[in-house]
N, C-alpha and C positions, 0 to 999 in steps of 0.2 A: 447702862444709861449712855455712856460715851459712844458705844457701838450704835445705838439708836440715833443719837445726834449726828454722828458721822454719815450714817446711812441716809438720813434725811437731808443733810447738807449735800452729799454727793448726788442724790436723786434730784434735788433742786438745780444743782449746777448742770447736770446732764439734760434736764428738761429745758433749761434756758439755752443750751447749745442747740437743741433740736428745733427751736422755734425759727421758722424761716420767714423771710419777708414775703408778703403776698405779691403775686405777679400782677402788673397792671392790666386792666381790661383793654382789649384791642379795640381801637376806634376805627369805624369804617366811614368812608366819605364817598359822596356822589358829586359829579360835576353838574348834572342836570338840576334845574330848579324844581320846586314842587310842581307836580302836574297841574295844569290849568287848562280850561277850555280855550283853545287858540283859534283866532280867526286866521284863515289862510287865504290870501288873495290869489285867485285863479287867474292865470295868464297864459299866453301862448308859449311862454318859456317854462321848461321843466328842468329841474337840477337833479342829476344822478351823482351821489357821493359814494364812490367805491371805498372799501376798507382803508383806513388811515395807515400811512407808513410811519412807523415808530422805530427808534433805535432799540437795541436789546435791553438796555437798562430801564426803559419805560414799559417793556412788555412783561412785567412781573407785578404782583399785587401790592408791594410796598411802596409807599410814598418815598421819594428821594430828595436829598438836599445836597447842593454842591458846596463843598467846603473849600478850604485853602488848597493850593497846590494841585488843582485839577482832580481832587478826590470827590467821589460820589458816596454819600452816606445813605444806606437803606434804613428806613425807620422800622423798628421792631414791632411797635404797637400801633401804627398808623398805616392803614391799608385802604386801597380803592375797594369799594363795594362791588364794583363791576369792572370788566375789562376796559382799560383806559381808552384804547383805540375806538371801541364801540361807543363809550361815553362821549368822546370828542365828536364822533360822527353824528350822534343824536343832537348834541348842542349846536353843531353847525347847521344841521337840517332845520332845527327850531329857529335859529337866528336868521337863516337865509329865507325862511318862509313868513317872516313878519310882514304885516300889511304895508309897511313903508317900501317894500321891495317889489320889483316887477318880476319876481321869481317865485318858484314853489318847488319843493322837493318831491322827487318821485323814486320809487324802488327801481323800476325799469322804465325806459322810454326809448322811443326811436328818434324823433327829431328833438333833441334836447341838448343841454349843456352838461358836460361831465366835469366835475370838480375833483381834481386829484390833490390830496393834501399830504405833504411830507413834513414831519416835525422832527427836528434834530435836538432841540433843547426845550424843556418844559418842566421847570422846577423852581423852588425858592432857593436862595443862596444863604450861606451863613452870615453874610454881611447885611442881610435884610432887604434883598431885591427879589423880584419874581421875574423870571426870564421865559419868553416864548419866542422861538425862532425856527425858521425852516423855509419852505417854499410851497406855493400852490400853482397849479396849472388848470386853466380854464380851456376846455376843448369844446368847440362848437361842432357837434356831431354832423349837422347837415352840410357845413362847409369845410370840415376837416381843418379848421383853423385852431392853432394853439397859442396860448399866451402863458408864459411861465414867469413868475415874479417872486423874489425872495421877500421874506418879512422878518422883522425883529422888533420885539416889544420888551421893555424893561421898566418896571415900576417898583417904587419902594413899598414894602409891606406896611400896612397901616397899624398893625399890631403883631405881636409874636405868636407863634404857634402854628401847627399844621392846619388846624381848622381855618384860621385866617388866611393861610396860604392858598388853600383850596378856593376860598371865596375870591381871592385876588386872581387866581388862575382862571376861574370862570369868567371874570370880567375881561380878562385878556383875550379869551376866545370871542367875546362880543366885539372887541376892537378888531380882531382879525376878520370876523364876518363882515363888518362895516367896510374894511379895506377891499374885501372880495366883491361886495356889492358895488362899490365905487368903480372897480375895474370892469365889472359886468356892464355897468351903465355906459362907461366909455366905449366898450366894444360894440354895444348896441348902436351908439351914435356913429361909430365908424362904419358899421354895416349899412346904416341908412344913407350915408353920404356917397 
């Protein structure tokens, strides 16, 4: 009887030790909004957006967060659903082709504007900010004129979590697109004078 009791007790203890925690499900995120039918204003200007220049730490699938002392933390269970550079390129093409702009995105073009985008920082921080910085270059193909301009955006996160960070990151790309549009309008005014 004691042997049966000890065997049962030992089996129960061993079974308890073998129970492992379940691994969290990986969450995948897109920067693009849900697809919608878009009006694209046709104009004489075409925009060619070559592949986006990203630092190595952003060329991997995991979302990153900047911690203290210049450390980058790679999320284990939060990943981009698509290549980040390709996603940024699509977002910029959508943003720059909005009807309020005098521009439109093209895959290839001969007399057009080339938009080169180099991103150095694009992440949430441990202290609740989202950072987007880098530079863009607008190149007028027909006149071989170039304008390079740095950009920096920093905004507080409205709520915690990677999901909210991605929402905020998408909004920051809209701000960048607006800055690029403003610069393009300035360049068109200079060309006309």
